[in-house]
LUMVEX-186768 format. One record per residue: x, y, z of N, C-alpha, C in turn. Coordinates in steps of 0.05 Angstrom, whole numbers. Layout:
<rs>
+--------+--------+--------+--------+--------+--------+--------+--------+--------+
|    n.X |    n.Y |    n.Z |   ca.X |   ca.Y |   ca.Z |    c.X |    c.Y |    c.Z |
+--------+--------+--------+--------+--------+--------+--------+--------+--------+
|      X |      Y |      Z |      X |      Y |      Z |      X |      Y |      Z |
...
+--------+--------+--------+--------+--------+--------+--------+--------+--------+
</rs>
This chain:
<rs>
+--------+--------+--------+--------+--------+--------+--------+--------+--------+
|    n.X |    n.Y |    n.Z |   ca.X |   ca.Y |   ca.Z |    c.X |    c.Y |    c.Z |
+--------+--------+--------+--------+--------+--------+--------+--------+--------+
|   2447 |   1465 |   1161 |   2467 |   1445 |   1159 |   2490 |   1456 |   1142 |
|   2514 |   1453 |   1151 |   2536 |   1465 |   1135 |   2541 |   1449 |   1110 |
|   2555 |   1462 |   1091 |   2560 |   1451 |   1065 |   2576 |   1425 |   1066 |
|   2595 |   1423 |   1084 |   2611 |   1399 |   1086 |   2594 |   1374 |   1093 |
|   2576 |   1377 |   1112 |   2559 |   1355 |   1120 |   2540 |   1347 |   1097 |
|   2529 |   1367 |   1083 |   2512 |   1361 |   1060 |   2528 |   1346 |   1039 |
|   2553 |   1355 |   1034 |   2570 |   1342 |   1014 |   2575 |   1313 |   1022 |
|   2582 |   1308 |   1047 |   2588 |   1281 |   1057 |   2563 |   1263 |   1054 |
|   2540 |   1274 |   1062 |   2515 |   1258 |   1060 |   2509 |   1252 |   1031 |
|   2513 |   1271 |   1013 |   2508 |   1266 |    984 |   2527 |   1245 |    974 |
|   2552 |   1247 |    981 |   2572 |   1228 |    972 |   2566 |   1200 |    982 |
|   2558 |   1198 |   1007 |   2551 |   1172 |   1019 |   2526 |   1160 |   1005 |
|   2506 |   1177 |   1000 |   2482 |   1167 |    986 |   2488 |   1157 |    958 |
|   2504 |   1172 |    943 |   2512 |   1163 |    916 |   2527 |   1136 |    918 |
|   2545 |   1133 |    938 |   2560 |   1108 |    940 |   2541 |   1085 |    946 |
|   2521 |   1090 |    963 |   2501 |   1068 |    970 |   2486 |   1061 |    945 |
|   2477 |   1080 |    929 |   2462 |   1074 |    905 |   2479 |   1059 |    885 |
|   2504 |   1068 |    881 |   2521 |   1053 |    863 |   2526 |   1025 |    872 |
|   2531 |   1021 |    898 |   2534 |    994 |    909 |   2509 |    978 |    904 |
|   2486 |    989 |    909 |   2461 |    975 |    906 |   2456 |    966 |    877 |
|   2464 |    983 |    858 |   2461 |    976 |    830 |   2479 |    954 |    822 |
|   2501 |    950 |    836 |   2521 |    930 |    829 |   2518 |    904 |    845 |
|   2499 |    904 |    864 |   2495 |    881 |    881 |   2477 |    861 |    867 |
|   2485 |    835 |    867 |   2469 |    814 |    855 |   2445 |    808 |    873 |
|   2423 |    802 |    861 |   2399 |    794 |    875 |   2404 |    765 |    885 |
|   2403 |    762 |    912 |   2409 |    736 |    923 |   2390 |    714 |    915 |
|   2367 |    721 |    905 |   2347 |    701 |    897 |   2345 |    700 |    867 |
|   2365 |    709 |    854 |   2369 |    707 |    824 |   2343 |    704 |    809 |
|   2330 |    727 |    805 |   2308 |    728 |    787 |   2281 |    724 |    799 |
|   2279 |    714 |    823 |   2253 |    710 |    835 |   2242 |    736 |    846 |
|   2217 |    742 |    839 |   2206 |    767 |    847 |   2196 |    765 |    876 |
|   2195 |    788 |    889 |   2186 |    789 |    917 |   2156 |    795 |    916 |
|   2140 |    779 |    929 |   2111 |    783 |    930 |   2104 |    802 |    953 |
|   2085 |    819 |    947 |   2075 |    838 |    967 |   2047 |    828 |    975 |
|   2036 |    840 |    996 |   2009 |    834 |   1004 |   1989 |    843 |    983 |
|   1966 |    831 |    982 |   1947 |    838 |    961 |   1937 |    867 |    962 |
|   1933 |    877 |    986 |   1922 |    905 |    988 |   1928 |    916 |   1015 |
|   1935 |    942 |   1016 |   1940 |    956 |   1041 |   1921 |    980 |   1042 |
|   1906 |    982 |   1063 |   1890 |   1006 |   1068 |   1909 |   1026 |   1082 |
|   1918 |   1046 |   1066 |   1937 |   1065 |   1077 |   1927 |   1079 |   1102 |
|   1902 |   1086 |   1102 |   1890 |   1099 |   1126 |   1893 |   1082 |   1151 |
|   1893 |   1056 |   1148 |   1896 |   1038 |   1171 |   1925 |   1032 |   1177 |
|   1942 |   1034 |   1156 |   1971 |   1029 |   1160 |   1985 |   1051 |   1175 |
|   1976 |   1076 |   1170 |   1990 |   1099 |   1183 |   1988 |   1096 |   1213 |
|   2005 |   1110 |   1227 |   2007 |   1108 |   1256 |   2036 |   1101 |   1263 |
|   2040 |   1093 |   1288 |   2066 |   1086 |   1298 |   2071 |   1056 |   1298 |
|   2095 |   1049 |   1288 |   2104 |   1021 |   1287 |   2130 |   1019 |   1303 |
|   2133 |    997 |   1318 |   2158 |    992 |   1332 |   2174 |    971 |   1317 |
|   2199 |    976 |   1315 |   2217 |    956 |   1301 |   2222 |    933 |   1320 |
|   2216 |    909 |   1310 |   2221 |    885 |   1326 |   2248 |    873 |   1317 |
|   2253 |    873 |   1291 |   2279 |    863 |   1280 |   2284 |    876 |   1253 |
|   2309 |    875 |   1244 |   2316 |    886 |   1218 |   2342 |    873 |   1208 |
|   2346 |    876 |   1182 |   2372 |    870 |   1171 |   2390 |    893 |   1178 |
|   2415 |    888 |   1185 |   2433 |    910 |   1191 |   2436 |    929 |   1167 |
|   2437 |    954 |   1172 |   2441 |    974 |   1151 |   2457 |    998 |   1162 |
|   2469 |   1013 |   1145 |   2486 |   1035 |   1154 |   2471 |   1058 |   1166 |
|   2447 |   1063 |   1156 |   2433 |   1087 |   1165 |   2419 |   1083 |   1192 |
|   2420 |   1058 |   1203 |   2409 |   1053 |   1230 |   2431 |   1044 |   1249 |
|   2456 |   1051 |   1243 |   2478 |   1042 |   1259 |   2474 |   1051 |   1288 |
|   2477 |   1033 |   1307 |   2475 |   1038 |   1336 |   2446 |   1045 |   1344 |
|   2426 |   1041 |   1328 |   2399 |   1047 |   1335 |   2385 |   1025 |   1351 |
|   2372 |   1033 |   1372 |   2355 |   1015 |   1388 |   2329 |   1030 |   1394 |
|   2309 |   1016 |   1403 |   2283 |   1028 |   1410 |   2273 |   1045 |   1386 |
|   2273 |   1033 |   1363 |   2266 |   1047 |   1338 |   2236 |   1047 |   1334 |
|   2226 |   1070 |   1326 |   2198 |   1072 |   1317 |   2196 |   1086 |   1291 |
|   2175 |   1081 |   1276 |   2169 |   1095 |   1252 |   2140 |   1104 |   1254 |
|   2136 |   1130 |   1250 |   2109 |   1141 |   1252 |   2102 |   1153 |   1225 |
|   2079 |   1143 |   1214 |   2070 |   1152 |   1188 |   2044 |   1167 |   1192 |
|   2042 |   1190 |   1178 |   2017 |   1205 |   1178 |   2010 |   1213 |   1149 |
|   1985 |   1212 |   1143 |   1975 |   1217 |   1116 |   1973 |   1248 |   1113 |
|   1985 |   1257 |   1091 |   1985 |   1286 |   1085 |   1961 |   1292 |   1067 |
|   1954 |   1317 |   1065 |   1931 |   1325 |   1048 |   1935 |   1319 |   1019 |
|   1960 |   1318 |   1009 |   1965 |   1313 |    981 |   1967 |   1283 |    975 |
|   1962 |   1266 |    995 |   1963 |   1237 |    990 |   1989 |   1225 |    996 |
|   2010 |   1241 |   1001 |   2036 |   1230 |   1009 |   2035 |   1224 |   1038 |
|   2055 |   1209 |   1047 |   2056 |   1201 |   1075 |   2081 |   1213 |   1088 |
|   2077 |   1227 |   1110 |   2099 |   1238 |   1125 |   2111 |   1216 |   1141 |
|   2137 |   1215 |   1142 |   2151 |   1193 |   1157 |   2170 |   1206 |   1178 |
|   2167 |   1196 |   1202 |   2186 |   1205 |   1223 |   2196 |   1179 |   1236 |
|   2222 |   1174 |   1232 |   2236 |   1152 |   1245 |   2251 |   1162 |   1269 |
|   2249 |   1148 |   1291 |   2263 |   1155 |   1315 |   2277 |   1130 |   1326 |
|   2300 |   1135 |   1338 |   2314 |   1113 |   1352 |   2331 |   1126 |   1374 |
|   2341 |   1109 |   1391 |   2359 |   1117 |   1412 |   2387 |   1105 |   1404 |
|   2407 |   1121 |   1408 |   2434 |   1112 |   1400 |   2448 |   1097 |   1422 |
|   2455 |   1072 |   1416 |   2470 |   1055 |   1435 |   2454 |   1041 |   1456 |
|   2435 |   1054 |   1468 |   2419 |   1041 |   1489 |   2392 |   1055 |   1490 |
|   2373 |   1043 |   1505 |   2346 |   1055 |   1506 |   2346 |   1082 |   1520 |
|   2368 |   1088 |   1534 |   2371 |   1114 |   1548 |   2388 |   1133 |   1532 |
|   2398 |   1124 |   1508 |   2416 |   1140 |   1492 |   2402 |   1165 |   1479 |
|   2419 |   1181 |   1466 |   2409 |   1205 |   1453 |   2390 |   1197 |   1430 |
|   2368 |   1212 |   1428 |   2349 |   1207 |   1407 |   2359 |   1217 |   1380 |
|   2355 |   1200 |   1360 |   2362 |   1207 |   1332 |   2336 |   1206 |   1316 |
|   2331 |   1227 |   1301 |   2306 |   1230 |   1286 |   2312 |   1234 |   1256 |
|   2297 |   1220 |   1239 |   2300 |   1224 |   1210 |   2271 |   1229 |   1200 |
|   2268 |   1250 |   1184 |   2242 |   1258 |   1173 |   2243 |   1254 |   1143 |
|   2222 |   1243 |   1132 |   2220 |   1239 |   1103 |   2192 |   1238 |   1094 |
|   2189 |   1228 |   1070 |   2162 |   1224 |   1059 |   2161 |   1198 |   1043 |
|   2137 |   1189 |   1039 |   2133 |   1164 |   1024 |   2109 |   1168 |   1006 |
|   2108 |   1152 |    985 |   2085 |   1153 |    967 |   2081 |   1126 |    954 |
|   2056 |   1120 |    948 |   2049 |   1094 |    936 |   2057 |   1095 |    907 |
|   2070 |   1073 |    898 |   2077 |   1071 |    869 |   2061 |   1049 |    855 |
|   2046 |   1034 |    870 |   2029 |   1013 |    858 |   2002 |   1015 |    870 |
|   1984 |   1030 |    857 |   1958 |   1036 |    868 |   1939 |   1012 |    867 |
|   1947 |    991 |    853 |   1930 |    966 |    853 |   1931 |    953 |    881 |
|   1954 |    953 |    893 |   1957 |    940 |    919 |   1963 |    959 |    942 |
|   1973 |    982 |    936 |   1983 |   1002 |    956 |   2005 |    990 |    973 |
|   2017 |    967 |    965 |   2037 |    954 |    980 |   2066 |    961 |    972 |
|   2068 |    974 |    949 |   2095 |    982 |    940 |   2096 |   1013 |    942 |
|   2115 |   1022 |    959 |   2119 |   1050 |    963 |   2148 |   1058 |    958 |
|   2152 |   1083 |    955 |   2178 |   1095 |    954 |   2180 |   1112 |    979 |
|   2204 |   1112 |    992 |   2209 |   1128 |   1015 |   2233 |   1146 |   1009 |
|   2231 |   1171 |   1017 |   2253 |   1190 |   1011 |   2259 |   1206 |   1037 |
|   2285 |   1205 |   1044 |   2294 |   1221 |   1067 |   2313 |   1243 |   1057 |
|   2324 |   1240 |   1033 |   2344 |   1259 |   1023 |   2340 |   1261 |    993 |
|   2330 |   1284 |    985 |   2325 |   1289 |    956 |   2351 |   1289 |    941 |
|   2353 |   1277 |    918 |   2332 |   1266 |    901 |   2330 |   1235 |    903 |
|   2341 |   1224 |    924 |   2343 |   1195 |    926 |   2320 |   1183 |    942 |
|   2310 |   1160 |    932 |   2288 |   1147 |    946 |   2293 |   1117 |    945 |
|   2280 |   1103 |    963 |   2284 |   1074 |    964 |   2258 |   1059 |    964 |
|   2259 |   1034 |    957 |   2235 |   1017 |    956 |   2227 |   1008 |    984 |
|   2201 |   1009 |    989 |   2189 |   1001 |   1014 |   2166 |    984 |   1007 |
|   2169 |    957 |   1008 |   2149 |    939 |    999 |   2138 |    924 |   1023 |
|   2112 |    925 |   1027 |   2098 |    911 |   1049 |   2093 |    882 |   1040 |
|   2108 |    864 |   1052 |   2108 |    836 |   1043 |   2092 |    817 |   1062 |
|   2087 |    826 |   1086 |   2069 |    812 |   1104 |   2054 |    834 |   1120 |
|   2028 |    828 |   1126 |   2012 |    847 |   1141 |   1990 |    833 |   1155 |
|   1988 |    837 |   1181 |   1967 |    825 |   1197 |   1940 |    836 |   1188 |
|   1920 |    819 |   1188 |   1893 |    828 |   1179 |   1882 |    852 |   1196 |
|   1891 |    854 |   1221 |   1883 |    876 |   1238 |   1905 |    898 |   1240 |
|   1925 |    897 |   1222 |   1946 |    916 |   1221 |   1961 |    919 |   1247 |
|   1966 |    896 |   1261 |   1981 |    896 |   1285 |   2011 |    889 |   1281 |
|   2018 |    878 |   1259 |   2046 |    874 |   1251 |   2048 |    876 |   1221 |
|   2072 |    884 |   1213 |   2078 |    886 |   1184 |   2107 |    878 |   1180 |
|   2112 |    868 |   1156 |   2140 |    862 |   1148 |   2145 |    877 |   1122 |
|   2166 |    893 |   1123 |   2173 |    910 |   1100 |   2200 |    900 |   1088 |
|   2199 |    897 |   1062 |   2223 |    887 |   1048 |   2231 |    904 |   1025 |
|   2250 |    894 |   1010 |   2262 |    908 |    987 |   2262 |    888 |    964 |
|   2256 |    896 |    940 |   2255 |    877 |    918 |   2280 |    860 |    913 |
|   2303 |    871 |    921 |   2328 |    855 |    918 |   2336 |    842 |    945 |
|   2318 |    844 |    964 |   2322 |    832 |    991 |   2346 |    843 |   1005 |
|   2353 |    868 |   1000 |   2375 |    881 |   1014 |   2367 |    891 |   1042 |
|   2342 |    898 |   1045 |   2332 |    909 |   1070 |   2308 |    893 |   1079 |
|   2304 |    893 |   1106 |   2281 |    879 |   1117 |   2276 |    890 |   1145 |
|   2250 |    894 |   1151 |   2242 |    903 |   1177 |   2217 |    888 |   1185 |
|   2217 |    879 |   1210 |   2193 |    867 |   1222 |   2182 |    888 |   1242 |
|   2158 |    897 |   1238 |   2146 |    919 |   1254 |   2121 |    909 |   1269 |
|   2116 |    922 |   1291 |   2093 |    916 |   1308 |   2082 |    942 |   1319 |
|   2056 |    941 |   1324 |   2043 |    965 |   1337 |   2052 |    967 |   1366 |
|   2062 |    945 |   1377 |   2072 |    946 |   1405 |   2102 |    940 |   1406 |
|   2115 |    948 |   1427 |   2144 |    945 |   1429 |   2154 |    916 |   1430 |
|   2135 |    897 |   1436 |   2143 |    869 |   1437 |   2124 |    853 |   1420 |
|   2134 |    830 |   1411 |   2118 |    812 |   1394 |   2118 |    784 |   1406 |
|   2095 |    771 |   1405 |   2093 |    743 |   1414 |   2114 |    726 |   1399 |
|   2127 |    709 |   1414 |   2149 |    693 |   1403 |   2139 |    673 |   1381 |
|   2116 |    661 |   1385 |   2104 |    643 |   1365 |   2099 |    658 |   1339 |
|   2087 |    681 |   1341 |   2081 |    698 |   1318 |   2107 |    705 |   1303 |
|   2128 |    713 |   1319 |   2154 |    720 |   1307 |   2165 |    697 |   1291 |
|   2164 |    673 |   1301 |   2174 |    649 |   1287 |   2157 |    643 |   1262 |
|   2131 |    647 |   1263 |   2114 |    644 |   1240 |   2123 |    663 |   1217 |
|   2128 |    688 |   1225 |   2137 |    708 |   1206 |   2164 |    699 |   1194 |
|   2182 |    689 |   1210 |   2208 |    680 |   1200 |   2205 |    657 |   1180 |
|   2187 |    639 |   1185 |   2182 |    617 |   1166 |   2172 |    628 |   1139 |
|   2155 |    647 |   1140 |   2145 |    659 |   1115 |   2168 |    674 |   1101 |
|   2186 |    686 |   1116 |   2208 |    701 |   1104 |   2227 |    682 |   1088 |
|   2231 |    658 |   1099 |   2248 |    639 |   1085 |   2235 |    632 |   1059 |
|   2209 |    628 |   1058 |   2195 |    622 |   1033 |   2196 |    645 |   1013 |
|   2201 |    669 |   1024 |   2203 |    693 |   1006 |   2232 |    699 |    999 |
|   2250 |    681 |   1006 |   2278 |    685 |    998 |   2295 |    701 |   1016 |
|   2286 |    706 |   1040 |   2302 |    721 |   1060 |   2317 |    701 |   1078 |
|   2339 |    710 |   1089 |   2355 |    695 |   1108 |   2350 |    706 |   1136 |
|   2334 |    693 |   1153 |   2328 |    702 |   1180 |   2353 |    704 |   1197 |
|   2374 |    689 |   1191 |   2399 |    690 |   1206 |   2412 |    718 |   1206 |
|   2405 |    734 |   1185 |   2416 |    761 |   1183 |   2402 |    781 |   1201 |
|   2378 |    774 |   1211 |   2363 |    793 |   1227 |   2376 |    799 |   1253 |
|   2374 |    824 |   1261 |   2382 |    832 |   1288 |   2357 |    842 |   1302 |
|   2353 |    833 |   1326 |   2329 |    841 |   1341 |   2335 |    867 |   1355 |
|   2314 |    883 |   1357 |   2317 |    910 |   1367 |   2309 |    911 |   1397 |
|   2327 |    924 |   1412 |   2320 |    929 |   1440 |   2299 |    951 |   1441 |
|   2280 |    948 |   1458 |   2259 |    969 |   1461 |   2260 |    981 |   1489 |
|   2250 |   1005 |   1490 |   2250 |   1020 |   1516 |   2225 |   1015 |   1532 |
+--------+--------+--------+--------+--------+--------+--------+--------+--------+
</rs>
């Protein structure tokens, strides 16, 4: 990667972090609850994005998947893939790593795609059979609804949305993801 691209990425990442530090928490002081416990060995695998809050790093992404694999050192390898613009668009891939920061629950992780910056990845809803998960951010800036399959039952989706409202999220901000 040439130096100019690295410089632009670094500058963008610093701007995002500075913006994040200056953003007010929309739920003013209320903490975000995570699930009681995550079996990481069961959580790893491929997840399909059903919906998300808009964000700059997934601009024009559709048919998004996240694949997690457990590494020998206990870290989690992350490979995010999406298609740009349409399900037939060019594939975009981002590789990173994640690690548990709260071993009591295993539900609070850090994810890193660009050293030295990392972001919070909190599992706030999880199906007992690990068929869907909802991932949030402690300041509620980010949100993803994930499923093991490309589509989700509409009734289940609405139940998830109701829980999100109780957790201080605004479901109106969600964009649903086209799948291939």
